[in-house]
N, C-alpha and C positions, 0 to 999 in steps of 0.2 A: 442223300441225293434224292433229286427230284426229275422225273422222267418227264419230259415233254413230249407229246406224240402229236403230230401235225398229219392229218391225211391228207392227200392233196389228188388232183383229178383236173387236168387240163385248165390250172389256174395260172399260166404263164404273167397274164397281165398283173395278178395282184401278189405271186409267190416272194418279189425281192421286200415288198413291204414288210409281209408275214417274218422271212427269216431275218431282217434286218433287226425286225422289233426283237425276237429274242435272242440276237446279239447282244444288244444294247440293255439286255436286263443285268442288273447288279450283282445278283446272286448268281455264284461261279459252279456250286456242284451240282451241276446238272447233267443230263444227258439227253439230245436230242435226236427222237426219232421222225422220219418222215415217211410215209407210208403211201408209195405211187400207185395208185388202182388203175395203171395201164393207159396213164395221158398221152395222147395223140400230138400237143403240141411240144411245146420246147422246154416244157416243165422239167423232164431230166437233165437238159443240157445246166438250166440253170441250177437247181441242186447240186448237182457234181461241180459246180464254178466256185461255190460256197464250201466246200470239204476242207480248203486248205484254210479259209479262214476260223472256221471253227478248230483248226488244230492248233492254230496259231494262238487260239485264245484258252484251249487246254478241255475245250469242251469235248465230250463223248458225242460223236456225231455217227448215226446209223441212216444207212437209207435203204428203204426196201422197194423193190419194184414187182409188183407182181401184175400179173394178167386182170384185167377187167371183171370185177366180180359183184360191185355194187357196193354200195355203205355197209351191209351188214357181213358181206365176207372178210 
């Protein structure tokens, strides 16, 4: 299994392209972890809208939302 970890913070404008790229990979034994560092835009809504698409593809999907702490947290 391969883990794909995507840190996100106020990336509403680019997030769909990133997540679509992950979904379009041919390797299927993956888990995808999106870590939201306290976004204040619509990032969380976009991530949650993709949750069902991951489930239909059989991809283990996790979304972690935390209070903003910066890159190293």
